[in-house]
N, C-alpha and C positions, 0 to 999 in steps of 0.2 A: 503494500501499500504506500509506503514510505518512497518505493521509489518509484510506482506511479504519481505519485503528486510531485515528484521533481520532474519528471517527465514533463508532465501539463503545464508547470511553470516554465521550464525549458521552451517548449512549443509557442507557449504565450508570448514569451519573451522574442523568439524569433519572428513571429507573426507581427509583434508590433513594431518591430525591426523595419522589416519589410513594408509593413504602411507609412512608417514615417518616411523611408525613403520615397517611396512613390508619390508620398503626395509634396516631399521637397521638388519633384522632377516633375510634377503637374505645374507646379508655382512656377518653375523656371520657363516652360513651356508656353505659359500665358503670356509672357512679357517677350518684348521683341531682343532678341541675341544681341549685346553688345559689339559682336562682331560685325552685324550687317549694317552700323553706323557708320555713314561718309559714302565717298563718290564711288560710283562702280561704271563702267566702261565696258561696252557690247559692240560689235562689228561683223556683219556678213554684206555680203555683195547685195542685198536687197536693202540692210537696216544697218543704223549707227543710232546708238541709245545711251544716252548717259543718264543714271539715276542718282538722285543725290538724296540720301535717306537719313533724316535729322533724330534728334535723340525722342521727341515725342510723336516718332511714328508717323511725321508727314514726310512726303516726297515729293519732290519737283524732277520732271521729266523733261529730256529734251531729246528729239527724235527724230531722225530722217529716215522717210520710206518712200519708196518707189518716186523720186524725184520731188518729193515735198517734205518742207522744215516744219515741224513742231514744236514750238518753244515754251518753255515755262508753263508747263502742264503740272498742276497742283492735283495730287492723292493722298491717299490714306493707306498704308498696311498694317496688316494683320497677321499675326504669326501664331500658329496654333501647334507647337511639337516641330516637325520638318514641314506643316503644311504653309503655304506663303500666299496671299490673296493682297493685289493693289487695286483700288478701287480710284480711279481718275474722274476729275471732272469733265471731262469731253464725253464720259459714257464707256471709256475702255475700261477693260478689266484683264489684269494678268493674275494665274492663279494655277496652283500647282504644287508640287514639292521641292524644296531646294537642298541644298547640301553647298559646304564650303570647305575649301581643301586650300589652306595656305591663304593667298591672296586670291583665290579664283571662287567666284559663286555660281553654280549652276540651276537653272529653274526647270523644273521637266514639267510642261503643260500640254494640253492636249493637241494642242498645236506643233508641240516641238520642244526642243533643248534649247534654250538660250544661255550663254555664257558670259558672264560678264568678269573684267579684271580688275580687284581694287586698284584705286588711283589714290595720290596723296592727298592728304587733305587740304594742304596748303603749299602753293606752288613756289618754288626757288629756283632759279636760273644761273644762279651765279655759278661761274666756272666756264670751261671749254667745250663747244659741241662740234658734232661733225653731220652734215646731212646722212640721212639714213635711208628713205624710202618715201615713196607720194602715191596717193590716191585720189581717183581722179572720178567724176561724176556729172554729166551736163545733159540738158535739153533744150537744143537750139531751138528758136523759132522764125530764125533768119538765117538766110543763106550767105550773108558777108559781112563786115564790119568796116567802116573807114576810119584808118588810122590817119589821123593829122599832121602835115607836111608843114616846113618849116624851112630856116636857113642856116646851112651846118658851113663853117668856113667858109661863107661868103657865094655859097652853092646853094641853090636854092633845091628844095626837097619837095617833090609833088604827093600828095596824100596816097596811102598805099591800102589798097584793098586786101581783105584779108578774110579766107572762108572761115565761116566757122567750123568746119569740118576740119580745118588745120589746127584748131585749140583743142587737141586731144590730150590724153594722158602723157603720151610722149614730148609734145611739144612742152608742157608742162614742168615733165621732170626735167628738160635738158635746159631749161629756165632757170630752172631752180638749182640745179647742179652749178651753172656758171656764177649765180646768183647771191648764194650763200654759202660763202666757204670759210674756213678757217674762226667760226665764230667764237665771240666770247662774251659774255655778260657778266657786268662789273658790279659791286654793289653802290657806286654812287648813280646808279639810273640810266647809265649809258651802256652800250654794247658796242663791238668793234666785229667788222667781217670783210671779206676780199670778195670782190668783183671780178670776175676772169674778161678780159677785154683785150684783145690784140696779141693775144697770148700769154699775157702777164696779168698777175692780180693786182688789181687797184685798190688799197684800202677806204674803207667807211667807216662812219660813225654816226650812231642814232641814239635818241633816246626811249628808252621803254618804262613802263608803269603797269603794275599788275594790281587788279582787284576784282579779287575772288576768281572767277572761271576766264576774267578776262584780260587781255594783253593789247596794250596800245603802244604803237611804235610811232615815233613821230621823228622830223628831222628835214634839212635842208637837202635838196640833191640838184644838182644842174640849175642852181637859182629857184627851184619852184620847192616849197613846202608842202612834203605829203605826209599824210597823217592814216594810218587805221587799226581798226581796232577790231579786236576778231579771237575766238574761245581759245585757252591754252589747259592743255591736260597735262599732268605729270603723271607718269607710272609712282606705285607707292616703294619702290626702291630708288626713285628720284632720276634715274638712269635714262628713261626713255621720254620724250615729250611730244605731242600730238598737237601740231596748230591747226586749227579748224577753220578755214575760210567759208564764206557766202559770197554770192557773186559780184558784190558791191566790194569787199574786201580783195577778191581776184583781179576785178578792174583797177584799183589799187595797186595793187601788187606788179600787172603788168606795165602800166604808167611808170612806176619806180624803175622796173628793168628798164623800159625804154630811156629813160634819163640817165641812167646809170651807165649804160653803153657809150654815151660821151662827155662823160666825166672827164677830168684830169686837163681842164683847160680848155675844154670843146664843149662850149653849152650850147642846145639848139635853139633857135628864137623863135619857141611855140609859147604863146600865150595859155595863161591858167583857163582861161575862158575855152581856148581849144581842145585842150585837155579834158575839162568838164565834158565837152560835147563829146570825147570819144569815150567817157567813163558813160555816159549817155547812152553813147550807140551800142556799146556793148554790154549793157546790163538788158537794154530792151531786145537785144539780139538771143537772149536766152531765158527762157522760161526758170531754167533751175542751173545751176552751176555750184558745184561745190569740190573743194580740194582741201585733205587731210595730206597735211605736211610734217613727216616724222625726223626728228635727229637724236643723236643717241650722243650719252656724255662721251667725251674726250677720253683715252686711259692715259 
């Protein structure tokens, strides 16, 4: 009888212990895991998705899908165990099971598996960087763009007609490889880089400022003030940076690139009004134009 009583007491202790552990586990599952808080980035051929998950379970999404950009979409996150649901204000909803491995978030839904990489919570570009890669997506609505002419070294240069089909990813990649070389961001809000022109690297200096998700670059090129603001996303290990440009940003990039080719004492006599006309022509020639420019930290 004594042994039976001891056995029953031991069994009750085990059951209480199991019950206590299960209760703790349930409490943990009803709250948002701390590891979900932060910036998450996903890329496929048809989708580019940035999710910002806040401490209070609110979510902000920036999404590009099938040549359309959806900015600043707010939602609410609900987590129960490994089940996840995000309800957005635009009526869309993401739900399924999720798993986190190191800095990767996988969400398994009825439409497939979406994989996100964790980004750094704050962006710090200080240091040396190299061009890595570029991805491009565009939907033209016109066949051509007229690039304004000017006078270079006393010679009249007529306007140039460029086919929108020429402004492909390969052209963008070619321009970026020449335009953005030996990059160094400094603590004083300036950065330096080289532009390849006439077979030589020509040094340039610009100003930069970071405000949350956005990077603003400004400065003078060939006697013209150029400024552009675009998204900047940094990987969790801070060794990879994604610059995400929309079509207005890309137009500024093209203008800056064209002007930089004439730097070094050869400034084209092109007015600011002419450059604005080119920018207008470019943006009206495309219904959608997006570039993701990737740099990696120099070793």
